[in-house]
C-alpha positions in Angstrom: 17.1 27.4 -48.8 17.5 27.6 -45.1 17.7 31.0 -43.5 19.9 32.0 -40.6 16.8 32.5 -38.5 15.7 28.9 -39.2 19.2 27.6 -38.2 19.1 29.6 -35.0 15.7 28.2 -34.1 17.0 24.7 -34.8 20.0 25.3 -32.6 17.8 26.6 -29.7 15.5 23.5 -30.1 18.5 21.2 -29.9 20.0 23.1 -26.9 16.7 22.7 -25.1 16.3 19.0 -25.8 18.3 17.8 -22.8 16.4 20.0 -20.4 13.0 18.7 -21.8 14.3 15.1 -21.6 15.3 15.6 -17.9 11.9 17.1 -17.1 10.2 14.0 -18.6 12.5 11.8 -16.6 11.6 13.6 -13.4 7.9 13.1 -14.2 8.4 9.4 -14.9 7.3 6.9 -12.3 9.6 6.4 -9.3 9.7 3.3 -7.1 10.4 3.6 -3.4 11.1 0.6 -1.1 9.2 0.5 2.1 9.3 -1.8 5.1 8.4 -1.5 8.8 6.5 -2.8 11.8 2.7 -3.3 12.2 1.1 -3.1 15.6 -2.7 -3.8 15.4 -5.8 -4.1 17.5 -9.1 -5.7 16.5 -11.9 -3.3 17.3 -14.8 -5.4 16.1 -15.3 -9.1 15.2 -18.7 -10.3 14.2 -18.7 -14.0 13.6 -21.4 -16.4 12.2 -21.3 -20.2 11.7 -23.6 -21.1 8.8 -22.7 -24.8 9.2 -20.7 -26.7 11.7 -17.0 -25.7 11.4 -17.6 -23.2 8.6 -17.2 -19.7 10.1 -17.7 -16.3 8.4 -16.6 -13.0 10.1 -16.5 -9.3 9.5 -13.7 -7.5 11.2 -12.6 -3.9 11.9 -9.0 -3.3 12.9 -6.6 -0.4 13.6 -2.9 -0.4 13.3 0.0 1.9 14.0 2.5 1.4 11.1 6.1 2.4 11.8 8.0 2.7 8.6 11.8 2.0 8.6 13.7 5.2 7.9 10.9 7.1 6.2 10.2 10.8 6.3 6.6 10.2 7.6 7.7 7.4 9.8 4.4 6.6 11.6 0.8 6.5 10.3 -2.6 5.1 11.3 -4.1 2.3 9.3 -7.8 1.5 9.6 -9.0 -1.7 8.0 -12.1 -3.8 7.3 -11.9 -7.5 6.7 -14.0 -10.5 5.4 -12.8 -13.7 7.0 -13.8 -17.4 6.2 -12.6 -20.6 7.9 -13.5 -24.1 6.7 -14.0 -27.3 8.6 -10.8 -28.7 7.1 -8.8 -25.9 9.0 -8.1 -23.8 5.9 -9.0 -20.1 6.0 -8.8 -16.9 3.9 -9.4 -13.3 4.4 -9.4 -10.1 2.3 -10.0 -6.5 3.1 -9.3 -2.9 2.5 -7.3 -0.3 4.5 -7.2 3.5 4.7 -3.8 4.9 5.8 -3.8 8.4 7.4 -0.5 10.2 7.7 0.4 13.1 10.1 0.1 15.5 7.1 -3.5 14.5 6.7 -2.9 12.8 3.4 -4.3 9.3 2.9 -3.5 6.2 0.9 -5.6 3.2 0.2 -4.8 -0.5 -0.1 -6.4 -3.9 -0.3 -5.0 -7.1 1.1 -5.3 -10.9 1.0 -4.5 -13.4 3.8 -4.9 -17.1 4.1 -3.6 -20.5 5.0 -2.7 -21.1 1.4 -0.2 -18.2 1.4 3.4 -18.2 2.8 3.2 -14.4 3.1 0.2 -12.2 3.0 -0.1 -9.6 0.2 -1.2 -6.0 0.0 -1.8 -3.8 -3.1 -1.7 0.1 -2.9 -4.4 1.9 -4.9 -4.1 5.7 -4.8 -4.8 8.2 -2.1 -4.9 12.0 -1.5 -2.3 14.7 -1.5 1.2 13.3 -1.8 -0.2 9.8 -2.2 -2.6 10.6 -5.1 -2.3 8.0 -7.9 0.3 5.8 -6.1 0.4 2.1 -6.8 2.6 -0.7 -5.5 2.4 -3.3 -2.8 4.2 -6.1 -1.1 4.0 -8.8 1.6 3.6 -9.0 5.3 3.3 -11.4 8.2 2.0 -11.0 11.7 1.2 -13.1 14.8 -1.4 -12.8 17.5 -0.3 -11.7 20.9 -3.8 -12.0 22.3 -7.3 -12.5 20.8 -7.4 -8.8 19.8 -3.7 -7.7 19.6 -1.2 -8.7 16.9 2.0 -7.4 15.4 4.4 -8.1 12.6 6.5 -6.7 9.7 5.9 -5.7 6.1 8.0 -5.0 3.0 7.1 -3.7 -0.4 7.3 -0.7 -2.8 5.4 2.5 -3.4 5.2 3.4 -7.1 4.9 7.2 -7.6 3.4 8.5 -10.8 
């Protein structure tokens, strides 16, 4: 037999269910679109040619990233790259970047570029502070202005845990 106390506890539990469900929804992953402008400079470029027409390079770049309409609109991006070009004119590159925001928080990403891609890709992989455990990614394109300066645009998503 069910007592009045048991029924009251059951009613309280049912009444709290929507609140608990909303709390779980608030904790669920959230996706945020991002896009903006990249303005970059190559700080270091060390190139070797193991055979005629086949070049390997290590690069270090810095960028100012200006996000479209975001709260933290500008941030610094510091990247390292491995680059390879072949005698047939094809090339590829991959690397990693650390993004540093005005707040001091950081986020990390990897990227891939190459002659085989219509757009280059990046993948977000965590960070510190506000950016801890983020994921996401997207695409970007840029063009050289000089041998050491280049700029372009990017678009993608940030997945918040």
